[in-house]
N, CA, C and O atoms as CSV, one atom per row, in Angstrom:
chain,resi,resn,atom,element,x,y,z
A,1,UNK,N,N,-14.538,15.605,-9.624
A,1,UNK,CA,C,-15.080,14.667,-8.569
A,1,UNK,C,C,-13.877,15.067,-7.420
A,1,UNK,O,O,-12.680,14.781,-7.468
A,2,UNK,N,N,-14.605,15.816,-6.388
A,2,UNK,CA,C,-13.865,16.634,-5.205
A,2,UNK,C,C,-15.278,15.862,-4.357
A,2,UNK,O,O,-16.468,16.025,-4.629
A,3,UNK,N,N,-14.397,14.591,-2.759
A,3,UNK,CA,C,-14.931,14.557,-2.313
A,3,UNK,C,C,-15.351,15.048,-1.368
A,3,UNK,O,O,-16.394,14.411,-1.220
A,4,UNK,N,N,-15.283,16.128,-0.147
A,4,UNK,CA,C,-14.721,16.590,1.014
A,4,UNK,C,C,-14.688,14.533,2.075
A,4,UNK,O,O,-14.954,13.355,1.840
A,5,UNK,N,N,-14.031,15.659,3.491
A,5,UNK,CA,C,-13.509,14.564,4.185
A,5,UNK,C,C,-14.561,14.207,4.486
A,5,UNK,O,O,-14.064,13.100,4.691
A,6,UNK,N,N,-16.050,13.993,4.834
A,6,UNK,CA,C,-17.159,13.203,5.102
A,6,UNK,C,C,-17.912,13.213,4.504
A,6,UNK,O,O,-19.100,13.153,4.820
A,7,UNK,N,N,-17.287,13.320,3.070
A,7,UNK,CA,C,-18.756,13.086,2.386
A,7,UNK,C,C,-18.247,10.698,1.617
A,7,UNK,O,O,-18.544,10.221,0.522
A,8,UNK,N,N,-17.418,9.907,2.926
A,8,UNK,CA,C,-17.401,8.501,2.621
A,8,UNK,C,C,-19.320,7.625,2.130
A,8,UNK,O,O,-19.417,6.468,1.720
A,9,UNK,N,N,-20.529,8.572,2.341
A,9,UNK,CA,C,-21.205,8.195,1.595
A,9,UNK,C,C,-21.804,7.852,0.471
A,9,UNK,O,O,-22.497,6.953,-0.006
A,10,UNK,N,N,-21.115,9.262,0.097
A,10,UNK,CA,C,-20.538,8.753,-1.248
A,10,UNK,C,C,-20.245,7.463,-1.913
A,10,UNK,O,O,-20.700,6.613,-2.678
A,11,UNK,N,N,-19.027,7.866,-1.043
A,11,UNK,CA,C,-18.276,5.839,-1.485
A,11,UNK,C,C,-18.735,4.916,-1.551
A,11,UNK,O,O,-18.182,3.954,-2.084
A,12,UNK,N,N,-20.078,4.867,-0.962
A,12,UNK,CA,C,-20.490,3.670,-0.833
A,12,UNK,C,C,-22.184,3.456,-1.659
A,12,UNK,O,O,-22.877,2.443,-1.743
A,13,UNK,N,N,-22.500,5.261,-2.320
A,13,UNK,CA,C,-23.338,4.901,-3.173
A,13,UNK,C,C,-22.638,4.988,-4.554
A,13,UNK,O,O,-23.398,4.631,-5.454
A,14,UNK,N,N,-21.488,5.336,-4.951
A,14,UNK,CA,C,-21.523,5.033,-6.393
A,14,UNK,C,C,-20.966,3.680,-6.062
A,14,UNK,O,O,-21.469,3.001,-6.958
A,15,UNK,N,N,-19.971,2.561,-5.063
A,15,UNK,CA,C,-20.020,1.413,-4.885
A,15,UNK,C,C,-21.050,0.874,-5.361
A,15,UNK,O,O,-20.891,-0.037,-6.173
A,16,UNK,N,N,-22.569,1.347,-4.933
A,16,UNK,CA,C,-23.393,0.689,-4.713
A,16,UNK,C,C,-24.097,0.513,-6.081
A,16,UNK,O,O,-24.862,-0.370,-6.467
A,17,UNK,N,N,-23.405,2.093,-6.966
A,17,UNK,CA,C,-23.893,1.866,-8.578
A,17,UNK,C,C,-22.996,0.907,-9.154
A,17,UNK,O,O,-23.260,0.151,-10.089
A,18,UNK,N,N,-21.758,1.007,-8.433
A,18,UNK,CA,C,-21.306,-0.227,-9.990
A,18,UNK,C,C,-21.007,-1.566,-9.530
A,18,UNK,O,O,-20.181,-2.426,-9.837
A,19,UNK,N,N,-22.207,-1.430,-8.462
A,19,UNK,CA,C,-22.324,-2.949,-8.459
A,19,UNK,C,C,-23.355,-3.617,-9.010
A,19,UNK,O,O,-23.378,-4.697,-9.600
A,20,UNK,N,N,-24.356,-2.712,-8.703
A,20,UNK,CA,C,-25.721,-2.871,-9.867
A,20,UNK,C,C,-24.845,-3.043,-11.083
A,20,UNK,O,O,-24.927,-4.203,-11.489
A,21,UNK,N,N,-24.083,-2.338,-11.763
A,21,UNK,CA,C,-23.774,-3.044,-13.421
A,21,UNK,C,C,-22.485,-4.233,-13.802
A,21,UNK,O,O,-21.880,-4.557,-14.824
A,22,UNK,N,N,-22.476,-4.552,-12.688
A,22,UNK,CA,C,-21.560,-5.416,-12.783
A,22,UNK,C,C,-20.300,-5.047,-12.453
A,22,UNK,O,O,-19.674,-6.107,-12.465
A,23,UNK,N,N,-19.457,-4.053,-12.127
A,23,UNK,CA,C,-18.027,-3.861,-12.555
A,23,UNK,C,C,-17.531,-3.974,-10.540
A,23,UNK,O,O,-17.220,-3.134,-9.695
A,24,UNK,N,N,-17.712,-5.540,-10.542
A,24,UNK,CA,C,-17.211,-5.149,-8.431
A,24,UNK,C,C,-16.021,-5.120,-8.697
A,24,UNK,O,O,-15.257,-5.561,-7.838
A,25,UNK,N,N,-15.485,-4.622,-9.902
A,25,UNK,CA,C,-13.782,-4.478,-8.989
A,25,UNK,C,C,-13.891,-2.788,-8.703
A,25,UNK,O,O,-13.482,-2.071,-7.789
A,26,UNK,N,N,-14.368,-2.627,-9.488
A,26,UNK,CA,C,-14.484,-1.089,-8.468
A,26,UNK,C,C,-15.427,-0.897,-7.452
A,26,UNK,O,O,-15.100,-0.248,-6.459
A,27,UNK,N,N,-16.956,-1.534,-7.596
A,27,UNK,CA,C,-17.682,-1.345,-6.285
A,27,UNK,C,C,-16.623,-1.352,-4.985
A,27,UNK,O,O,-16.964,-0.621,-4.055
A,28,UNK,N,N,-15.405,-2.085,-4.826
A,28,UNK,CA,C,-14.944,-2.907,-4.309
A,28,UNK,C,C,-14.040,-1.972,-3.820
A,28,UNK,O,O,-13.731,-1.725,-2.654
A,29,UNK,N,N,-13.545,-1.339,-5.177
A,29,UNK,CA,C,-12.203,0.153,-5.096
A,29,UNK,C,C,-13.442,1.248,-3.611
A,29,UNK,O,O,-12.953,1.523,-2.515
A,30,UNK,N,N,-14.488,1.537,-3.869
A,30,UNK,CA,C,-15.028,2.713,-3.723
A,30,UNK,C,C,-15.567,1.694,-2.401
A,30,UNK,O,O,-16.186,1.006,-3.212
A,31,UNK,N,N,-15.709,1.367,-1.770
A,31,UNK,CA,C,-16.176,0.489,-0.299
A,31,UNK,C,C,-15.345,0.718,0.403
A,31,UNK,O,O,-15.748,1.224,1.450
A,32,UNK,N,N,-13.027,0.421,0.255
A,32,UNK,CA,C,-12.255,0.041,-0.184
A,32,UNK,C,C,-11.697,2.076,0.390
A,32,UNK,O,O,-11.715,2.347,1.591
A,33,UNK,N,N,-11.420,2.813,-0.310
A,33,UNK,CA,C,-11.873,4.054,-0.336
A,33,UNK,C,C,-12.606,4.528,1.016
A,33,UNK,O,O,-12.045,5.193,1.888
A,34,UNK,N,N,-14.748,3.823,1.092
A,34,UNK,CA,C,-14.742,4.225,2.530
A,34,UNK,C,C,-14.585,4.403,3.551
A,34,UNK,O,O,-14.847,5.348,4.296
A,35,UNK,N,N,-14.016,3.251,3.702
A,35,UNK,CA,C,-13.438,2.818,5.524
A,35,UNK,C,C,-12.517,3.742,5.461
A,35,UNK,O,O,-12.463,4.538,6.398
A,36,UNK,N,N,-11.576,3.866,4.358
A,36,UNK,CA,C,-10.568,4.733,4.711
A,36,UNK,C,C,-10.743,6.467,5.140
A,36,UNK,O,O,-10.150,7.158,5.968
A,37,UNK,N,N,-11.824,6.766,4.171
A,37,UNK,CA,C,-12.100,7.840,5.086
A,37,UNK,C,C,-12.548,7.941,6.008
A,37,UNK,O,O,-11.977,8.813,6.662
A,38,UNK,N,N,-14.235,7.002,7.068
A,38,UNK,CA,C,-14.486,6.337,8.415
A,38,UNK,C,C,-13.900,5.498,8.421
A,38,UNK,O,O,-14.141,4.824,7.420
A,39,UNK,N,N,-12.807,4.859,9.342
A,39,UNK,CA,C,-12.456,3.863,9.711
A,39,UNK,C,C,-13.286,3.781,11.008
A,39,UNK,O,O,-13.312,2.552,11.063
A,40,UNK,N,N,-13.727,4.029,11.693
A,40,UNK,CA,C,-14.359,3.946,13.441
A,40,UNK,C,C,-15.968,3.662,12.364
A,40,UNK,O,O,-16.856,3.224,13.096
A,41,UNK,N,N,-16.350,3.791,11.178
A,41,UNK,CA,C,-17.719,2.779,10.856
A,41,UNK,C,C,-17.465,1.175,10.431
A,41,UNK,O,O,-16.323,0.747,10.265
A,42,UNK,N,N,-18.546,0.417,10.287
A,42,UNK,CA,C,-18.621,-0.540,9.881
A,42,UNK,C,C,-19.122,-0.805,8.246
A,42,UNK,O,O,-18.815,-1.712,7.472
A,43,UNK,N,N,-19.677,-0.073,8.136
A,43,UNK,CA,C,-21.334,-0.172,7.145
A,43,UNK,C,C,-20.306,-0.677,5.825
A,43,UNK,O,O,-20.662,-1.548,5.032
A,44,UNK,N,N,-18.639,0.214,5.728
A,44,UNK,CA,C,-19.244,-0.245,4.293
A,44,UNK,C,C,-17.730,-1.575,4.441
A,44,UNK,O,O,-17.062,-1.749,3.422
A,45,UNK,N,N,-17.399,-2.292,5.598
A,45,UNK,CA,C,-17.227,-3.721,5.668
A,45,UNK,C,C,-18.097,-4.682,5.411
A,45,UNK,O,O,-17.938,-5.752,4.823
A,46,UNK,N,N,-19.449,-3.999,6.123
A,46,UNK,CA,C,-20.172,-4.815,6.051
A,46,UNK,C,C,-21.028,-5.339,4.539
A,46,UNK,O,O,-21.586,-6.397,4.246
A,47,UNK,N,N,-20.830,-4.134,3.839
A,47,UNK,CA,C,-21.491,-4.294,2.875
A,47,UNK,C,C,-20.045,-5.100,1.291
A,47,UNK,O,O,-20.225,-5.589,0.176
A,48,UNK,N,N,-18.703,-4.778,2.197
A,48,UNK,CA,C,-17.370,-5.916,1.489
A,48,UNK,C,C,-18.267,-6.611,1.470
A,48,UNK,O,O,-19.135,-6.962,0.671
A,49,UNK,N,N,-17.943,-6.817,2.592
A,49,UNK,CA,C,-18.101,-8.475,3.043
A,49,UNK,C,C,-19.741,-9.116,2.524
A,49,UNK,O,O,-19.857,-10.339,2.602
A,50,UNK,N,N,-20.707,-8.485,2.120
A,50,UNK,CA,C,-21.337,-8.967,1.258
A,50,UNK,C,C,-21.798,-9.113,-0.121
A,50,UNK,O,O,-22.570,-9.924,-0.634
A,51,UNK,N,N,-20.939,-7.838,-0.734
A,51,UNK,CA,C,-20.328,-8.198,-2.559
A,51,UNK,C,C,-19.653,-9.377,-2.386
A,51,UNK,O,O,-19.719,-10.130,-3.357
A,52,UNK,N,N,-18.782,-9.917,-1.083
A,52,UNK,CA,C,-17.484,-11.262,-1.281
A,52,UNK,C,C,-18.654,-11.843,-0.927
A,52,UNK,O,O,-18.279,-13.007,-1.062
A,53,UNK,N,N,-19.752,-11.934,-0.589
A,53,UNK,CA,C,-20.021,-13.419,0.139
A,53,UNK,C,C,-21.657,-13.614,-1.724
A,53,UNK,O,O,-22.460,-14.515,-1.967
A,54,UNK,N,N,-21.411,-12.502,-2.343
A,54,UNK,CA,C,-22.619,-12.227,-3.555
A,54,UNK,C,C,-21.894,-13.359,-4.339
A,54,UNK,O,O,-22.274,-14.435,-4.799
A,55,UNK,N,N,-20.648,-12.672,-4.315
A,55,UNK,CA,C,-19.711,-13.584,-5.702
A,55,UNK,C,C,-18.757,-14.877,-5.171
A,55,UNK,O,O,-17.635,-15.116,-5.618
A,56,UNK,N,N,-19.277,-15.467,-4.377
A,56,UNK,CA,C,-19.579,-17.144,-3.846
A,56,UNK,C,C,-17.731,-16.742,-3.173
A,56,UNK,O,O,-17.089,-17.705,-2.753
A,57,UNK,N,N,-17.167,-15.539,-3.149
A,57,UNK,CA,C,-15.585,-15.630,-2.571
A,57,UNK,C,C,-15.912,-15.773,-0.868
A,57,UNK,O,O,-16.357,-15.289,0.173
A,58,UNK,N,N,-15.478,-16.522,-1.360
A,58,UNK,CA,C,-15.917,-17.040,0.373
A,58,UNK,C,C,-14.458,-16.753,1.723
A,58,UNK,O,O,-14.800,-16.796,2.905
A,59,UNK,N,N,-13.639,-16.606,1.537
A,59,UNK,CA,C,-12.182,-16.588,1.266
A,59,UNK,C,C,-12.026,-14.588,2.480
A,59,UNK,O,O,-11.819,-14.240,3.643
A,60,UNK,N,N,-12.259,-14.060,1.338
A,60,UNK,CA,C,-12.876,-12.507,1.588
A,60,UNK,C,C,-13.394,-12.369,2.231
A,60,UNK,O,O,-13.359,-11.566,3.163
A,61,UNK,N,N,-14.238,-13.312,1.875
A,61,UNK,CA,C,-16.097,-13.224,3.650
A,61,UNK,C,C,-16.026,-13.053,4.494
A,61,UNK,O,O,-16.538,-12.094,5.069
A,62,UNK,N,N,-15.490,-13.732,4.878
A,62,UNK,CA,C,-14.466,-14.510,6.129
A,62,UNK,C,C,-13.553,-13.311,6.594
A,62,UNK,O,O,-13.580,-12.611,7.606
A,63,UNK,N,N,-12.621,-13.333,5.333
A,63,UNK,CA,C,-11.576,-12.353,5.918
A,63,UNK,C,C,-12.035,-10.648,6.882
A,63,UNK,O,O,-11.660,-9.942,7.818
A,64,UNK,N,N,-13.204,-10.756,5.680
A,64,UNK,CA,C,-13.753,-9.096,6.021
A,64,UNK,C,C,-14.827,-9.784,7.132
A,64,UNK,O,O,-15.481,-8.915,7.708
A,65,UNK,N,N,-15.079,-10.890,7.467
A,65,UNK,CA,C,-15.887,-10.828,8.910
A,65,UNK,C,C,-15.430,-10.089,10.328
A,65,UNK,O,O,-15.698,-9.246,11.183
A,66,UNK,N,N,-14.314,-11.337,9.754
A,66,UNK,CA,C,-13.558,-11.439,11.234
A,66,UNK,C,C,-12.393,-9.294,11.499
A,66,UNK,O,O,-12.380,-8.641,12.542
A,67,UNK,N,N,-11.854,-8.998,10.475
A,67,UNK,CA,C,-12.489,-7.543,10.284
A,67,UNK,C,C,-13.426,-6.815,11.094
A,67,UNK,O,O,-12.962,-5.869,11.730
A,68,UNK,N,N,-14.459,-7.026,11.182
A,68,UNK,CA,C,-15.660,-6.561,11.446
A,68,UNK,C,C,-15.773,-6.788,12.757
A,68,UNK,O,O,-15.965,-5.734,13.363
A,69,UNK,N,N,-15.741,-7.532,13.300
A,69,UNK,CA,C,-15.773,-8.363,14.445
A,69,UNK,C,C,-14.603,-7.597,15.545
A,69,UNK,O,O,-14.585,-7.103,16.672
A,70,UNK,N,N,-13.619,-7.882,14.335
A,70,UNK,CA,C,-12.103,-7.698,15.867
A,70,UNK,C,C,-12.003,-6.139,15.408
A,70,UNK,O,O,-10.837,-5.790,15.227
A,71,UNK,N,N,-12.457,-5.668,15.304
A,71,UNK,CA,C,-12.436,-4.177,14.826
A,71,UNK,C,C,-12.706,-3.000,16.305
A,71,UNK,O,O,-13.455,-3.501,17.144
A,72,UNK,N,N,-12.262,-1.773,16.612
A,72,UNK,CA,C,-12.103,-1.866,18.571
A,72,UNK,C,C,-13.258,-0.775,17.774
A,72,UNK,O,O,-12.773,0.206,17.210
A,73,UNK,N,N,-14.420,-0.925,17.750
A,73,UNK,CA,C,-15.472,0.118,17.296
A,73,UNK,C,C,-16.437,-0.281,18.220
A,73,UNK,O,O,-17.528,0.287,18.257
């Protein structure tokens, strides 16, 4: 499947599907892809922080929150 430049939303949907399937590594991968496609948006970062929080990975949660807070958008 070839996604175009503005299909970062598709990456977020794919990440949500993987999260619902309890495949968290793939969900992280697609959220990172979404962030790389649209670095000016905070949505993928927020979803990644929520994913890390739900997995009780608090160190990465704090890291993601700081990345969101200090982003230049």
